[in-house]
N, C-alpha and C positions, 0 to 999 in steps of 0.2 A: 504493500499500501504507500500511498504518498501523501506528504503533508499539503493543505492547500491553504495560504494564509489569508487572514480577513482583511478585506480592503472597505475602506469608509467612502460616501460619497452622498452628494445631495439631488433626489430623484424628484423633478419638478412636475407639476401635473401635465403629462402628454398623454399618453394611454391609460394609466391608471388614475389621474388625479389626485394624487395626494401633494399637499403643500407641506407637509412636517419632513423634516429631516427623515433619511432613509438609509438604513446599510444595507448594503450588498453582497451578499456571500456565495460564492460560486465554487460549487461542489464537484462538476464535472464541464468540459465543453467538447466542442467537435473532434477535438484532437486528441482527447485523453482515450490511452491503451487500455485503462484500468476501469473496471465498473465497482469498485472497493476501494474506498480512500476515507482519510482522517481529514474531517473537516472542521476550523475554528470558527466557532459559533461567538456570538458577542455575550460579554458578561458585565457585570458591575450593575449600577441600579437603575441604568434606563427600563421605564415601561413604553412597552410597544401595544400602539392600538391593534395593531394586525399584523400577521406574518403571512407572505405569501410564496409560493412557489410557482416559478416559472419553470415548466416541463417541456424542455424543447428537442423535437426529434428529426433527424435527417436521415434519408437515405444515405448510404458509405459514397461517400465523395459527391454529393448530388448527382451522382448516378442512377440509373432504371433500371432493373433486373429485366430480364428476358427469359423466354423458353429455352434457348440455348446456353447461357450465361445466369443463371439461377439466384447467384447471389451475388452479383455485381455491384448492386445498389441497396435496396431494403431486403431483408432477408424474405425466402420464398415461404415459410409456414409461420403461422401465428402461434407464439408461446406466449405464456404468462411471464409479466416482466413487470414482478413487485419491487419497490425501493424501502428498504427498512434502515433505523435509525439503531443503534446499538447504545444502549445506555450500561455501561461496565459496574454502575453503583448499585443496579438492581440483578437478581437472577430471577430466570425464570426456570422453571422445574415439570416434568412429566414423571409419572409413577410407571413404573416398567416391571416385567419380571423377566427372568433368564432360567435356562434348565440349570439344576446344581452338579448335573452329569453332563460330560460330553463322551459319548462312545462312539468312536471311529466306525462308519461301516454299518450303523446300529442305528434305525430312526423310529423304534418302538418307546414305550415307558416301561414295560419288563423284559429285563435282560439277565437269561438264567446264563451263566459262564462256568466253565471249568478251569481249573488253575492250570492244568496240563494242557502242553501243545497237541493239537491235532493234526493229521495229517491224510493228504491223499495220495492214496495207493497203485502204483502203475505196476502192472505185471508185466515180466518179462518170461519167454519160455528159453530156457539154454538149452539147446540140443546139443548134448555131449556125443561126439563121435568116437566112439573106443575102437582105435585100430586092430582088427585081428590078422589082417596078413595082406602081402601085397605082392603081384606076381605082374610081370611085362611089365614093369614100369619103365618110364623116362622121365625125363626131365630136361630144363633147360632154363638157363639164366639170361636176365636182363639185367646191366648195370655192373660195372664193377669196379667202382669208387669204394676208399675206405675211410669216407667220412663217418664222424660217429654223431648223429645227430637224435634230437631227442621230440620231436613233434611230427615224426614220420608217424608211429601211433599216439595221437595227441591227447595226452592225460596230463593233469597238472595237479601241483600242490599249491601254487600261487591263487588265494583267495580270489582277487581282483579279476583274474582271466576266468576263473569259474573252475569246477573241476571236471568239465565235460568239453571234450573238444571233437572235432570231426575234420577229414583229411581226404582228397582225392585227389588221384594221380591216373594220367593216361600213359598207357602202355599201348604202341601202336603193333597193328598187325605186322608189319615190316618186322618191327624188333621180335614179336614171338616167333614169326617164323624163322629168323635167322637164328634163334635161342634153339630151335629143335621142334619148338612145339606147333601142334598138329591139330586141326580141325576135330573136334568130337569134346568129348569131357575132360574139362579139367577138376582134377581131384583134391590137390590140395596145393598150398606154397610154403615155400619156408623163407624164414626172413633169419639174419644172422643179428643176433642181439649180442650187445658187446658188454651187458652188466646186466645183474639179477635185478628183476623188479616183478611186481605183479600187478597186472591187469583184471579189474572187474568187469564183467560183462561186455566183453569186446564184442564189436558187431562187426563183418564183414560181408560189403555187398559189393555185386560186379553187373557192371550195365555195358551191353555193347554199343558202340558208339560212330557215328562217321565223324567226329571232331576229332582233329586233332592237336587243338589246343583249349584251353577255356577262356571265355570272353565273361567277365564278372556281372557281366546285365544280364548274361542269360545261361544262368548254371541250371545243371539236372539237378533237382533232391527230391524225385520221385520216380520210379519206374524199374530201382534196382532189384536183384535177386538177392536173397538174403542165403549165405555161403555158410557163415559160421556165426554161433551166437552163445557163448559160454565164457565162463572165467578162465584165464590161463595164467601159466607161469613161465617166465624166462629166465634162462640161464646164460651164462655167456658163452653162448654157440649158437649153431645153426638149428632154429625150433622148426620143427615141422606141424604145419595146422594142415588138421585135415578137416575136409568139408563134408557138415552134414549132409549138403545137398550138392554134387555135383554142379558144375556150370559148364552148359553146352556152348562149346564157340564155333561160330560158323565158317572159321579159317580166314575170313577177310575183314572183319570188322575190327577197329580199334577197340580196346577196354580201357573201362574206367575201375577202379579198384577204391570205393571210400572204406576207411577204417573210421570207426567212433568207438568210444568209451566215456563211461560214466564211473570214473574213478577216483580217488582221492590216493595217489601212492606216498610210500615213504619217499621211494626214490622215482625220478622219472627214469623210461626205458630209453637207452642207446640203443640205435637199429643202423646197420652199417648203410650207408647210402652214397650215393656218387649225384657230383652237381649237373646241373642242366641248365641250358641257354636259352630253354623257351618254356610258355606258360602251359606246361604239363603238370602241376601240382599245384592244388590249393590249400590250405589249413585255416580254421576257424576254430577258434574257443567261445564257450557261451556267455563269458562275462555275466552282466547283470544288466536287469531292466529297474527302474524307481516306481514303485505302485504308489499311486495317487488317489486316498479315499474318498473326493469327490465332495469332503467336505469340510476339510480343515488344513490338509498341508499342502505346501506348495514350494517351490524355488523361487531365490530371487537374487539376482546377482548382485553382489557387494556393492558396486560404482558402477556398471555399465549400463549406458543408460540408450545402447540399442544405436541402428542406422536412421540418422536424421534428414530431413528435408526430402527431397525427391530422389537422394542417392540411389543407384542401385542394390539389390539384397535378394536374396535366397535365404528360406528358413525352410529345413529339412528333417524330417526324424521319424523313427518309425513308433507307431502307437498301436495300443489294442485296447478298447474300450466299449461297453454295449450302453453307455448313457451322451445321450443328446448336451447339447449346448455347455458344452466344457469348452476352456480356453487353453489351447495347447502353448502359445507364446505369444507375449504381448508386450507393449512399450507405449512411451509415450505421453500426452495428454490428453482426455477426455473432451475434447473442444473439435469445431468443424474443420475434419483434414487432418487434426493435429494427432489422431492414437493410431497404434497399429496394431490391429490383433488377427492372429491366426487360431481359428478354433475349429471346431465341431458346430455344425449349426443345427437348428431347432428340428430338422427332418434327418438328421444324420449324415448330412452330407458338407464337404470343406468349406469353409466361410471365412473369406481374408475381408476386413471391415476397418473404415476410418470412421469417425464421428459424421455421421449425413450422408455416408454410402458403404457399399459393400458390393461382393463377388461372390455367388454361389457354385458351388460345383454340383455334378448330378448322380455322382458314386456313393451308394451308402457304405460307411465306414466304421459305424455304428454297430457293428455285426458279433464282436469279441473275438475277432479275428486279426493278426499282425498285418497292418498295410504301412508300405512307406509313403510319407506323403510330403508336397513340396510345394509352397507357393516361391514364385518367382515376379520380381515387379523390375521393370525398367522402363521409365515415361514420366508421366506427370501426373497421372487421373486412373481412377480403380480400374477404367476400362483398358488400363497396360499390364495389369496382374494376370499370371498364369498359374494354373494348378495342375499338380501331377498328383495321382494315386497309381503306387505301385510300378513307378517308372512311365505311366502313359499319360499322355496330355489329356485332360479334363475336357469334356464337352460343358461349355457355360451352363450355369442356370440364370437366376434372377440376377441382373445389376442394376444397382442405383449408383450412377456417375457420381463423382466428386472430387474437385482438385485436392492433389495428395501433397502435405508439408508438415511431415512428422517432425514433432519438437519433442526436445528433453523432459519429460514427466518423470514418471514412476522408472524403479532400474526394470531392465527385462524379467520378465516373470517367466516362469513353467507351472502352469494352472494358475487359478484363480483371475490373474490378469488385471486388468481396470475395471472391469466391470463385475467383479467377485464371483465368477462363474467357473467351478473348480471342476477340474478333469478328475474323472473317475477311469482307472485302468491304469497299463502300463506305459512309459515313454522311455524310448532308448536312442541313443545315437542323435542326439538333437545338435544340428548344426547351424549357426550362421553365415553366410557369407557375404563379400563386399561387393560380390558382383553378380548378376543376372547370369545361374547356369544354363548352359543350352539345353535341348531335349536329351541330347545325345549324353550331356554331362551326367542329368539328372539320373539316368538309366544307369550310368556306370557307377556312380556313386551309393547307389542305395545300398549295394550286397557289399562295398569293398571296405575294409578298414582303412582309413583315411590318415594320411601322412599327416602328423601334426605341424610336421615344418611347413604346411602349404600358406603362404603369407595371405591367401585371400579367405582363409576361415579367419573370422574375428571373437567365434564362440564357439566351444567344443566340447559338449557335456556328455560324456560317456556314462555316468552314475555306475561306476566299478570300484568305487571304495565305500565298501560296504561299513557298518556301524560306525557311522561319522554324520554329522549334520554338516558338513562340508562338502560341498561340489567342486571336483578338482576339474580344470577347464585345459583340454589338449589343443591349447593352439599357442603361437609363437609369443605372442602377447597374452598372458594368461589371465583371463577374467572369471574368478571362481564365486562361487555363490555359496547361499546357506538355503539350507532346508527348513522352512520352517513348520513346526508342526512333528510330528514322529514320522521316520522314514522307514519305509519296507522296501524290501529289494527281492527281486523272482530273481530265478536263473533257468535257462533254457536245459532241458535233457539234451543228450549228446545227439539221438534221433530227430531231433526238431531243429537245429540249428540250423540258419538258411541266411546268415548275414556275417559282416563283419570278417568275410574273407580275405587274405591274403595271398600272394604268390610265393610259393616255395621256391628258393633257389635250388633245392635237393628234392631228390627221388628215391627210396628204399632198394637197395638191389632186391631183385627177388628171383625165387627159383620156383618155377612152376612144375607141377607134377600131374602125369598121367599113368595110367595103368589099370589095373583090377585091383581096386582096393575092398578089400572086405574089411567092415567095420559094423559095430552094434552102435544102434542111436537110442539114446535114454533122454527122455526130457525132465527138467527140472525147472520148477516155479521159482523163479525171484521176483523181489519185488523194490522197485525203486519209491522211497520214503520222501514226497517234495511236502514241506510244513507248509500248512495252511496259515494265511495271514491272520496275526493277531488282532485284536479290537483294543486299539487303545483306550483305556477309561483315564479320564480327568475330573476328580472331582474340585467345585469351585466353592468359595465362601465370598461372602461382599464385604469390602472396607467401606466405612460410610466417610465420606467426605463433606458434610454438611456444614453448613457455613462458608461455602466456597461456590465458586462457577463451575465446579468441578461436577463429573459425574461420580456417583459411587463405583468404586473398582471390583470388578470379577477377578478374585485372587485364586489362582490356583491354590488349592490344600494338597494336594496330593495326585501322582499319574503313576499308571501300571498297565501293565497288558493282561487281558484274559481273552479265553477263545470262546466263541459262542457255543453254547450247548446245543442250542436249538438248529444248529446245521450236521449234517451227519457228517463222517468219515465215509469216502466214495471209492469204490475199487473200479479200474479199468483194464482191462485186458491188453494184449499187446497189441491189438489193432485200436486202441484207444477209446473202445466201446466200453460203457459204462455196464456192469454187472451184478454189483453188489453195493451195500450200503450197510452203515453200523451207527446205530445211535450212540451219542456222547454222554457220558453221566454228568449229570450237574450237580457242582459244588456250592451253589448258591445263586441268588438273587438281589439283582441292583435293581432299587424302584427309581426312576428318572423324576424329580419333583421339581418345584419352582424356588428362585429366590427372587424375593422383592429386592428392588433397589429403586433408586432416582436417580434420573438423569435432570441435570443441569448446565444452563450456559448464561453467557449475560444476555439482560433483556433486549428482546429485538421487538420495536414497536414498528408495525407496518403503518408508514405514513402515505402509499400511494401505490393501491394494484392497478395495472394497465395492462392490456392485450395489444401486442404488437400485431402490423396490418400483415394480410397476405402480401409479399412484395412484388411479385412478379407484373411489369407494367406499372405500377405505382410510381409517380414523381411529388416529391414533397416538396420540391424547388429549393434553389440553392442556398436560401436560409432557413429551409425546415420550416415545419409548424409548430406553434407554441399553445401550451394549455396551462390554467393558469389555476392556483390550487391554492386552497385555504388552509394554511398550516397553523392556523393561531391555537389550535387547541394543543398543540404540542412545545407551546411555549416553555414549561418545564422541561423538557428533555433537550429543547435545540440551544444548548448554553455550552459553552468551552468547547474542548474536544472530543468530538464523536465520529465514530465510524459510520459511514454512510456506504450501501452497498443495494446493488441490484442484483437480483437473483430470481431462480425460477427457469430459467431457459433462454429467456427472449433479452438477456441484458445486451449480448452484442450483436443482436438482427441488426440494429440500427446505430448510427452515432448517435448519440445523447449530451445535451447540455442544461444541466440543473443550474438553477440559481435562486437563493431564498432572498426575498425583501423584509427586511426588519423595517416598521413604519413607526416610527417615534408617536407616542400619545398615549391616552387613557384608553383601556379597553372596557368595551360593555360591562364586562366582568372579570374580575380575575380569575386566570386558570391557575390553578393550586397543584393540579395534581392529572397526570393520567397515566393509566394502566392497561396491560395487556389483561382481560380477564381470564382468557387460557390464551398458552405459548402460541407462535405462529411460527413454530419449526419447520422444517423442511418437509414437511410430509402433506399427505392429501386422502385423510382418514375416509372409508369408504362408509356408505350410508348405514350399514350394520355397527360400525363401531361408534359413529354419533349414538344410535338407537342404546348401544349399551349403556351409555352415558356413565363410563367408570373411569377409564384411563385419559382419551382425550379431552372429553367435556365433561367431567364430574360436577355437579352442584360445587359453587363456591360462595365461602361465607366471608360478604366484602365487610373489611370493616372502614366506614368511613371516618375522615379527619373532621374534629371536633369543631375546626374553623370554618367548614363547608357549609354553604349555602342551598347548592342547587346541584346536581348530577344529569350529566347525560351517557347515553351509549351510542357509541359509533359502532356500525355492522356493515361488513362488507364482505359477501359472501360469491363464490366462483363455483360453477360443475363441469365436472370434466369427465372422461370415461364415457363411453357409448351411449349409457342411459343417463349419465349425471349429467353431460351438455345438452342433450335435446329433448329432455321433457323437465317441464315446471314443475316445482317441489314445494312446498309450505314450509318454512322455516319460523322459527321462533324463538324468542328468548323474553325468560319471565326474571322480573325483579319486585320480589315480595308477592304482591296480590296482582301486579300489573303484570300481563299477557302480550307483547308486542310480536305480532304475528305478520308475515308476508309472503307473498309466493315469489321465489328468486327466479327472476325471467326478465328479460330483455329484448325488445324489439331493435333488431339491427337494420332493417330495410331501408330507416332514412339517418343510416350512415354519414356522416359531412366528408368523411375520407373516402372517397370512391371514384373512379371504380378500382377495386381492387383485384386480385387473383384469387383463385381459392375459393370456399363458399361463405364469401363475406357477407351475403345477405341472409344466412339463415339464424332465425332467432336463438338466444342462449341461453343457459340459466347465469345469469347476472352478468353478461361480459358482451363485447363484440369487439372483433380485432379491429383495430386501431382507435378503439376508447378505453376510457377509464370506467373500472367497475362504477356500479350504480352504490350511491353509501347511504344507508339508511342511517337517520338521527332519532334517537326516542328521549323525551326528558323524562326522568322519574321524577313523581311526584310521592306526598306526604312522607318525604325521608328529610330527616335534621343528622346537621353534623354529630357525629358520634353514635349513631343507629348502625345497626349490622343490615346489609342489604344480603338477602339472598338471591342467587343470580344462577341462573339455569339456563342452557341453549338445547336444543332439539331440531328436529326434523319429523315430519308427519309420517313419512314412508319412504319406501326406495325399493329400487330393483336391481339386479346384475350389476355391470360394473360403473357404480354412481360414486365418483368422489369429489372431494369438495374441498377447495382452501378456503379456510374461515376465520377470519380475522373479528373480533369483537373487543373491542376497550369502552373503560369507562373514565369520564372527566367528572373531576371537581372544580366545582367554581365558587369564591367568594361568592359577597353581595354585588346585585348591581350597582353601577357607578352612576346611574343619572334615571332622574325620572322620565325626560324625556330626550330618545335621542334616537333618529332614524338615519340609516345610511343606506346611500346607493348601493347594492351589491354589483350591478353588471346592466349596461346598456346591450341588449340581443340584435335590435334593429336601431340604425343603421351600425354595423360593426364588420370590422378586419378577421375577427377573432376566428379560428378555425372550428369552435362548438358550434358556432352561429354560422357557418359557411353556406347551408341550406338554404335558406332564405335571404342571403347575402349576394351582391348587392340589390338596394331597396330602393325604393323612391315614394313610399306611401306613409304610413303613420309608424313614427316609432315606439320601440317596447323597450321597457326597462324593470328591474326588479328592486324593491325598498324592502328593508327587516326593520324591525321595531327592535334597537337594542335596548331602550329604556322599559322599564316597570309600568308606566301608565297606558292604558289603551288610547289608541290615536283612530279619529273619525273623518279627518281629512288633512289631505296634504296639498301644499301650494308648491309647484313647480316654475320655475324660468326654464327655458329652452332658448339655445342660440346654434348657428353653426357660423365659427371661425370669429364673428362679429358681432359682441355685446349689445352694439346698439341695435343690432336687428334682432333683439330676443322677443320671444312669446311667452305667456304666461299661462297657467289654467289649476283650476282646484279639481285634486280627484278625490271623492269620497270614498269613505273605506270603514271598515271596523277591524283596526289592526292591534291585538293584543302582543304582550312580550313574546318575543322571538319567531313572529308571526312574519311572511311574507308575501308580498305583495305585487302582482304583474301589473304595470300601469301602462296603457293603450294611450298615446298624447293624442290630442285633436289634429283633425287634417289641416295645417295652415301652411300653404305653397310660399308665401313671402318667405319662411325662414330659409328656404335653400338658396334665397338670389345672392346671397353672401359665400356660397359653395365655391370652391377652387379646385380644379381636375387636379388630382396627386396630391394636395393638402388639404384635405379637408377634416374637420372635426366637427362632431357634432357634442353639444355641452348640456349636460341637466345639473340643474342645481335646485334643491328644497330650500324654501326662501319660508314656509311658515307649517307651523303644525297646529292644525284646529282654527286657523286664522289667525294665530299670536306669530308673528316675526321672530319674536323673543324666546320661543317655548324651547327650541332644541339647546339643551346644554353642551352639546359637542357638534360644531358645525364642520371640523374637519373631515367626519365622512359626508358631506351634503353636497358635495361638486364629484360629477365622475364625467370623464372627457372619453369618448370613442374615436378613433381614426376609422374611415371608411373610402371606398371608393363610389365612382358613381357607376351608375348601372350603365349599359352597353345603349347606344342610339343605333333606333332600325329605321329604316323607311315608312313612310305611312303605308304602302302598297306591297304588300307580299303575301306569299303563300305557305300554309302549312303543309309539307310537303314530305306524305312520311307513310311507311310501309307497316302494317300490322303483322305478328307473328302469327303462330297456330293457335293462340290463347286469345285473341282480340276481345272475347267479353271480357277480359281482366281488365282493359288500358281503356280510360276517359281522358278526354284533354277539354280543357277551358281557358278562358282567357277573362280578366277580370280587368276594370279600371280603377284608377286610385280611390272609388268610392264604393269599391266593393259591386259594383253594376258589372254581371254577366254579358260582356259583349260576342263572346262566342263560345259554343258547348256542342262536343261531340261524344257519344259512346256508342251503345251496340255496333260496334263494328264487326265488319266481315273477316274470319281468318286470311292470312296471307294476301290481303288487298291494298293497293296503293291509292292512297288519298292525297288531294291535291285542293284545298280549299284557300279562296281569295278573302283576303283581310283587306280594309280599307280605312284604317284609325287615324282619328285626328289628333291633334299635338296633346300629349298626357302621360302620363305613367301608367304603366300595365304588367299584370302580372301573368305570365303564362305558367300553367299547372298541368304536369301528365303523371297521373296515378295510374299505379296498377295493384288491385286488391289482391294479387297473389306474391307482392312484395317482391317479386323478379325482373322486374324492369320487362323491356320489350327483347332483350338479346341476352341471354345467360348460359354458359356453356353445361350448366348441370340439370338441364330439365330436357324436355322431349318440344319444346314450345315453337322451334325455331328460332328463326332470327328476323327483327325487324330494326327500321333505321327512321330518324326524326330529323328533318332537316328545314332549313327557314330558306326562302328563294325570293330573291325580289323581284317583283312583276316587272317583264321588260329588262332583267339583268341576270343574275345568278348567283348561286348559294352564298350567302354572307354566313352562315352559322349552321355547325354541326349538333345536335345534341347526343351525348353519350348516351347509348342506347342499356347500359347494363346500369340502369339506375336502382334497382332495388323497389322499395314503396312510390318513390315521389320524387320527380324532377321539376324545380321551379326555377323560371328566369322572370328576374323582374327588368323590366326596358322601358326605354323613353322613344317616343317617335319624335321625329326631327326634334331631337335637342337643341336648345336654343343655342349651346354653344358652336353648335354645326350649323345656323341658319345664315347664309350670305348678307350682308348687308343691304344690298338689293337682287331680289328676283330679276323684276322686272322696271324700267323705269315708266312711270305714269307721270312723271311730272309733280310729283307731292314733294314739298319741303317741311323738314321737321326743325323746331328751332325752339329754345335754345336747347345745345347740347353739348356737353354737360349741362344739367338742370337742377336748380336747389328744390323743384316742386313742380310748377306749373309748365307743361308743354305743349305746341301748338303745331299743326299740319294745316299749309295753304298750298295754292299753285296748282290745284287741278280739282275736277269735279266729284264733288263729295255725295253727288246722286246718286242713289243705287249700290254705294261702297259698303263694304258689309266691314268694319273694324275690330279688331280684337288684341289686346294688351297681354302677355304674359310675363312671367318673372325668367331667371335664367334656367330653371329647370324645366320650362315649356311647360308651366302649368298656368291656365289664362285666370287672371286678377281682375277685379271690379273696382274699376278706380273713377271717383266722380268726373263725368265729361260733358262738353257741351257740343253742339253740332249745328252748323249752318249749310248752305250750298255750295259755300267754299272752302270753310276752314271747320278745323276738328282741334277740340283743346281738353286737355287731360290735368288732374290736380292730383301729383303724386306726393302731395306734403307729407300725408302721415303715414307713406308707407317707405319701408327700410331702404337706407341705400345700398345699391349695387347695380346689375345689370337689366334692364327690362327688353323687350322686342316688341314692336308695334306692327301688326302685318295688317295691311288694307286688299282686300278682295273687290275687282270689279271687272264684270264683262270678262270673267273666267282667267282674268291676270293678278298674281299676287305682287303687290309690294311691300318690304319689308325692312324697318330700319331698326338697327342698335339704337339705345337710350342708354346714357349713363346717369344714375341720378347722385348728388352726391349728398 
């Protein structure tokens, strides 16, 4: 976060019309890179009549997003964007509970356990061939080296490499024939052992092949004939190994001899071997994989942040899982385009995603089988990602494209990742490369034991160091990691080995025996015991942190391993087929209960609930749009250094400029305190959690301040989820015996921020895209300072996914400071404010709101108003019955004379309260009696034009109406026909008009998400061309105020009829002569084109007007005679 200094200035009466000193405090501007900052608010003894927040929003760089560049300007989607102020002097808290036990791999409440390890049993059939006699034998040797090599029969006593191994060697037909081996049965082989060693469960398999070398991308792991399966002892001599089943050689094929064994020898077996210069020998050891329980354990690199930006990368690993939605490897920040997540998707396919985009695969990998998976990226966008499964390029599934810019966030994680999606199953050989591997290379590395000195590998986790929480990294620049949680390792049995092969530079010297071998076969069963995964049991207690802003801590009391007694021990035969099971004896039961604790954090008060607009096609202009919100209720909080932040997802959709105005003066009543009734933490409780009335919104006994005189509840609620967003529901707040009830629903069809992309017109629960949330305010009666108020909140009903963001606050006030105090809240018309854009610009009667801030009821309000020039003011008295805190909407009388002093581009409408109940001195605080509203002129249209429009396929929804300034309907049409073009000719006199297009289904005449088709609406000058196109995606209503032949556009002489006007300028009386006045029709207009009635006298040759009682400004005199018009501009001083 950053600190923003406090600045002081004088804000004169321009837009907001406050004459007192005003302190301006900037929180964010359009260049701010953060939405979380420390702001210094004013402190001291100054009193503030009002605090306002100017909430400015602009599309990024003042650009406009398009369908192909969806986040160029405003963000594509609508997101909640709520503003909070944090008060460290207070604490918000929430009751919570958590399980007192965590048992990995277990999800129930009653855990029956065994103290003794359990196993899975794999049966091996050892076929012992006892040689009785050999006749007519022959033999031939291949290889004559004298190298003593330990891995020809790959057994190991190294726990890191595992105790099982597999090797394969090719002997060519040419070599065998040269050694004297002939087609037919091969009965035995001899190997020359150089030491004494025991090999348990040695398996020898043979396969005929056309291969003359190995390709690690295309190994033969099935299709062999087993010829030997037995324990065997080697002495330091040639050892004859008699086959239980002779192998029949065709005499022309090459042969692959495969040796595998599950053995943990005291000493390694050395076999006499010869060096080879071709890839005819490969070896692999079982190694280990790390098992992830899907709930608690993961690996995190100690410091490695992953590959960032748009740099090329490849992630590849072997995985075995039966669970969807598990993260394989992740890093970065969970912001648009900034995270990098490689995971198993919800449908079991691969998915690589960044925030806001992702690519899915099509192959199911959640089938509990081993798969090699890889994602390769080279480019700039998600569409540049490729997936591989088992070395084969994937056919792409769903794609949501997004630009990629991976940033440094969390360290690289295996499992869990950024979004806490834990992987369940085994992972082995996870590698990150700093290049985009080719398809050929991906296929090659999947089975290969990788050279740790390859500079392209930036991370290489083999998971071979067991009994440790440290993960070593086999890369040049080691990036070790740490296992979080309890590690469990698995190791492949020898026959299952399929990966981590390397090329052997040696091959065993082998003698092949043929002849008549008489032997006796006896079968002996042997079992490999594979330990079952234990369940890690963790018991917790709670450490209280009461009196702080810190959550109570969940502390580990003890951790130990148990085995699930409800899971049987299983027995598999030599073909890996289940044939038996045995129950496990339970040694006890753990019952999982709940521990109650308290969550705490610095108090967060929501000061604004806003939802960002749908951004595609939306233009907020170079300066953006500004909303004004009253923050006076937060006076006790907005002092000193405070954290201000925007949250809930939409904070970075647009550029934000937020400024606070502290207007000095005496408030209507002192704000003594404001508190959150229930915390506004980052959750969206479902309706069922609200109805439960226990955790999120339990009844609250609120102790009021002794000095408080009155109390108010502020409530802002928005609904989310399919059923929560689009279904109105009744919410209530109870304060003692008072029940404040409302339907949380907001009509969006008249949203002034339009057109937007998306479904902006749909009504929603308390919010609309591009608008502030509705704020409900309830004054609590019959409560005195020191009393206890019982507060409760609830909802009438709900269903499905009905989630709500709920903000309920209680404000405590001191006494009212004035008996009589009226304040102008806002001028809605005329106005340049975005809130009132639907009805502006206007040229008819102004409207404003007034609030009674005093104790006494007001029965009438006398108001003066003018435009620019106070000497041109008007006044009127508005009758009312306005009690304390009451708000009155006042409609000004139509008086065209006030517009005569307006100036295009620099017009300000002033309103001033000058008397209450006829008493000019009654108002005890005149500082809020004047308001100024900047405004623009309406457009000027010709008097003769067409309404040229086409209806859509729901024409019965649409109606068109034009009213003049007196509210008289001069044109109206409804009962339209579908998909029909209309051209209605209008001939309008000088004046002000309002064109209203209504759609009673609230979806305009063109909307992408319905089946109504598309219409259009244009204004076309008679004898000319189209001069205005009205946006057809207007929701409920489109209003266009306009003037006809606006006086600023009237030429001084349309035709010369010989008339002469004098004096001009004039202080009052003007005279026209020089022409025949018989049959002439004169009309006098003000500068807004509105006709005025000034005293006049007329003869056959002269015309006189008296303007003495009319305001200074511009006027126009029009004389029509014999079809010709003469017009003269008049300046009145």
